[in-house]
N, C-alpha and C positions, 0 to 999 in steps of 0.2 A: 487379355485388350490391354493394349497399347494404347497412349495419349500420348499426339505429339504436343510440343513446346504450345502452336496458339491454339489447339482444343484448352490445354493448362489455362494459359491465359485468360481467354473467354469464359472458362469456367470462374477464376478467380476473379474477375471482374463481376459475373454475374452474382457472386457472392460477396463480394465488397457493396454490391449494388452500385457499379461503377457502369459509364456505358460504353466502355472500351478506351483502345490507344488516344484516340481524340483529348481526353482528360490531359493528358501532356507526361511530358520523361518524368515527372517526381509521382504521379501514380505508378508509371511503371515499373518504377523504382520500387514502389512501395509492394505491391502485387510481386516481383518478383524476390522481394525480402520474407515477406510472408506466407508466399504458397512454395516457390523454389528452394529457399535455403531453411523454411519450416522456423522463422521468427516472428516474434510481434515487436515492431519496432518501436512506437511508444511506449509499451509496456514494460520495456528492455531498457528504456532510455528512461523512464519512473522509477523503477527499481534502481538503478546506476546513481540517480541523482539522492534516491532516501538513504543507499548505501555509504555514498560519502558524506552523508551528514552534512551539506551544504545549506544556506538559507537563504535565498532568493527566491522571489515571487515568479522568474520566471524558469526555475527551477520545477514548477506546481504545472505548467503548459504540457508537458510528455503526458503525466498522469490525466488530466482533464480528456485529452485526446483520446488516450485508451480505454478510457472507461466510456467514452461517446463515441466513439468511430470502430474501436477494434470489436472482433466475435471474440469476445472474453465467454470463460468457464465460469462460473461461481466460484471456484476453488480461485483462479485467477483474479474475477473481478473484486473478491476479499482481499486475495494481496496487493490490487491495485490500490483499494482503499486504504490496507497498512502503508502503505509507502507514501501515499499522498498525505495521510495523518502525519506520519512522521516528519515529511518537510514542513507541512503545517503546526507541527509544536516547536521546529526550530527556527518560524517565521515569529512565533510568540501566538501565534494565531490556537488559539489555545481551544476554542467554541468549534472549532471549524476542524479540527483535531479530533474531538468527542465525538463529534458525525460521521467523519470516514471510521473511527476506530468500532462504533456503534454497529455501520455498517457491514462492515467485515463481521463484526462476532456476528449480525444477524443473518449472513450468508453461511454462519458456521463452519469458520477456520479452524483450521486443524490445531494450530496454536494457541489454543485461546488464552493460558495464564499469561502469554507472553504479550498479547495483544491489551487483555485485561490491567497488565502493568503499566501499560502505555497509556492507556487510556483512565486508569488511577491517578497517573504524572499529571494528567492534564487536566482533570479535576482537579488534582491541589493546586495545580500554578493558576486556576482561575481559582480558587478559593473555593471552592465545593466540597471540603473534607469528609463531608458525610460520606456523599459518592465514591470520593476517592478509597474511599474506608472498606466499602463496601466491594471495590472491583480488585483491592487487593484480597479481603479474606477469599471473594470467588478465586483470587489466581489461584493461591493457596488448596485450597478445595480441591483443583484443577492438577497441580503441582507442590507439593508441600516442601519441596527443596528450592523453592524459587526466591532467592536471597534479598533481589528487589524489594517484592512485597513485603517480604518480615519485617525489612529496613526501613520502609518507609510505613509500616504501621506503629514499630518502634518511635520513630520521629512524629506520628501523629499525636500520639500519649502525652508526649512534652508540650511546655509552653511554646507559644511560636518565634519569641526571641531566643530559643536553644535549640530549637532545630536545624540541623544541617540542610544547605542549599538544594536544591533539586538541580537535576541536569538541566543546563541550558540548551544542551543537544544530544538529545537520542538518533541511532541508526536506525537502518532497515535489515543489519545483519543477521537478526533473531528470523527472517521470512529469507527462503532462500529463493532467489529467480527462477522457475520451472523451466522446461522446455515448452515450446508450443504445442508442443504434442502428446501434452499429458493433460 
């Protein structure tokens, strides 16, 4: 069974809850990128922003749009939360970063140790050292070779004035952007 481009577009608009081509050229381009090119534009932009390690509130927009508007699998939803959490950490919004990393963990993301370390860093930055310690220990349970978790646990044993500083920025290099078809 072969589908012509018109039928593809109609199916895509229907799947996205769009009325059709009357929504404008921007929506047509979004459908083309999503269906024809097999990409998820906002998700991909969210990943790029987190990967680059920037700290600007405008960088959150693609993440928010991806989570609100794109049909993401649970795995992709978890990755979008991790990416948004990374951007929020970089902005110094540690409580919001904690929420995003927790949401990713609730969705059973496959790189738990790395997400636990990111959440631990956020807890530590928010002065919730007990919770940070729990996350670092949990990260080591998943991956005993995680050096960041091991280092941060050692730092938490020291008096505050002797500890090394937390990273001011983290990046999303830990979670690669998958193709939309996965």
